[in-house]
N, C-alpha and C positions, 0 to 999 in steps of 0.2 A: 538794507538789502530787501529787494520784492518776495512777497510768497506766493506761487501761483494762486491764481483764482482758483484753479480746477482740485477741490479737496477732497484726498484720498480717502477710502475707507480707514478708520483709524485702525483697527487689526491691522492692514496689509501696512499702512504708514508706520506703524511700530516695528513691524517685522522687518519692512527695508531698513529703518533704522539702526536698526540691531546688527543687520548685518552690515552695513557701513562701519558701525562703531568696532565691529570685530574687525573687520577688516582694516583699519586703521590699527588696531592693537595689534593683529599678526606680523604687520610691518616692522622689521625687527632693526636698521641700520638705518642711517642718517642718507646713506647714498638710496637707498630703497624708496623710502620716503619721499625724498627729493624726485625721483624717478616718476612716483603715482599723481604726486600733485602737480607736476609740471604738463603730465600727459593727460589726467584728469580734469585739472581746475583752468579756467582762461586764466591769461597774466593778469588781468583786472581781480578776477578771485584771490587767485593767490596774494598777489599785493593787499588787499582788502584784508583779509583774514592774518597776513601777517603782521601787518599794520596794527590792528588790533589788538593781538598779543602784545606787539612791542609797546603800547600803548598804555596797556594794563600794565607790565612790567615797570615802567618808567613812573607812572602814578604810584606805584607802589613803593618805588624807591626815591619816591618825594621830590620828583621833579615839577615843575610848575605848568601848566597849561601853555603859557608861551613857548616857553623850552621845547615842549612837545610839539606843539603845534609847527613851531619853527622847520625843527630838525625832522621831523617826520613827513612834514606836508600834508595833514590832516587837518579839519576843522573842527573850532570850539565844540560844535554840536557832539561830532564821533569821540570826542574826549569825553563830553559829558555822560553819552549813553554808555562809553567804556566804563567808566568812572561808577556808574551806577551797578552794573554787573560785579565791581571789585568783588564786592562779600558774597557772593554765591559760591554754592559748593565747588561747580565746575571750572571756573574761573581760579577759586584759590586751588583744587588743586594742580590745576597747571603752572600756576605761579611756583609752587612748592616743589614740582618736577623742574623748573628753572632753576631756581635756589640750590637745589639738591647736587643737580649738575656743575653749578661754580662751587661751590664748596668742594666736589671731588676735584675739579680742576685743579683748584688754587692747592688742594694739598697733594696732589700728585704730582704739582710741580715743584713741591718745597721738600718732596721726598726725592726726587729726582735728582736735585742740587745735594743731597748726602750720598748718594748711592755711586759706587765707582763707576765709569764709563766702560762698557762691554764693547 
């Protein structure tokens, strides 16, 4: 992604990034998140961010570059860039959130099988 050549004052930059992060943190549902992202980001931006997260997830799951490149329609350079970010705290946090959701979904499905239908 291209960063603007017009640099903000560092204090202002930090302030607006914090407001953006807080706004994201305050979104409570998938529906709210989808509405915000679809209205706020271009289709290309949304696809780019979504694919980057998918690349990180699939790399962590052990998928090959070739598999990721074919299925997600991304370049080897994109995969390599995301691979470099895998050990960063922010990416690890996001991947842990995804894994926690997966675990919760698996166990809720298993539990539902043992509960009587209502």
